[in-house]
Every structure is written in C-alpha cells, then in structure tokens.
C-alpha positions, 0 to 999 in steps of 0.5 A, a space after each residue: 500499500 502506497 503512503 500518504 507522503 508518497 501519494 502527495 509527492 506523485 501529485 505535486 506536479 498536478 497541484 503545480 498546475 493547479 496553482 498556475 490556473 488559480 493564479 491566473 484566475 485570481 490575477 496572482 503574478 507573483 505565483 505565476 512568476 514562481 512557477 514559470 521555469 527560467 527556460 520556459 516556452 509557450 506554444 500558441 497559435 503557431 508561435 513560440 514565446 520565452 518566458 520573458 516574451 510571455 510575461 511581457 506580451 501575453 500574460 496580462 491578457 491571459 488573466 484578464 481572459 481567465 477572470 472574464 470567461 468561465 472555464 471548465 477543464 478535464 485532465 485527460 493524461 498525467 504522467 510522471 517519470 523521476 523530476 519530469 511530469 506532464 499532463 494534458 487537459 481539455 477544456 471548454 470556455 463560455 462567456 464574454 471577452 473584450 465584448 465578444 462572446 466566447 464559446 470554445 473548446 481547447 486543449 493544454 499540454 503541460 510539462 514540468 520538472 522539478 527544481 530546487 525551487 519545486 515543480 516548475 512549468 517548463 513548456 505549455 502548448 495551448 490550442 483552442 478552437 471555436 465550438 461546433 454548432 
C-alpha cells in the first residue's frame, strides 16, 4: 500500500499546474512567476514565446481572459518519470471577453520539472477553437 506521503509527492506536479491556473484566475503574478521556469517556452497560435516574452506580451491578456470567461477543464493524461511530469487536459470556455462572445474548446499540454524551487512549468502548448455548432 502506498503511503500518504508518496501519493502527495506523486501529485505535486498536478498541484503546481492547478496553482498556475488559479493564479491566472486571481491575477496573482507573483505565484505565476514562481511557477514558470527560467527556460519556459509557451506554444500557442503557431508561435513560440520565451518566459520573458510571455510575461511581457501575453500574461496580462491570459489573466484578463481567465477572470472574464468561465472555463472548465478535464485532465485526460498525467504521467511522471522521476523529476519530469506532463499532463494533458481539455477545456471548454463560455462567456464574454472584450465585448465578444466566447464559446470554445481547447487543449493544453504542460511539461513540468522538479527544481530546487519545487515543481516548475517548463513548457505549455495551448490550442483552442470555436465550439462546433
């Protein structure tokens, strides 16, 4: 039987990913910065951003969106091998953002690694599209 401590340690990457999404919804940029590794890469819309580019050009809009639009996500895959973990989730979002109606589905691939600062996000790939009628 697995100990509670073992189960908790196994789930730490999931906890870090959840903290990231909660921080977006709350506009908590301190927590977001702590969770993003120095060598982060964000892939979205056919582009790749570094950590610095994401923080400077994209984060504010992600926070605004997360605060404005109700999203529900579902974890579909979670794996961990040593100090690396990855998770895949799907989501749906409905609401209004900047005066426009939003009704979309999305997918996220997040890769995390264990560092001296805890579990940090090394890469995120987001894709989304309008929900089919």
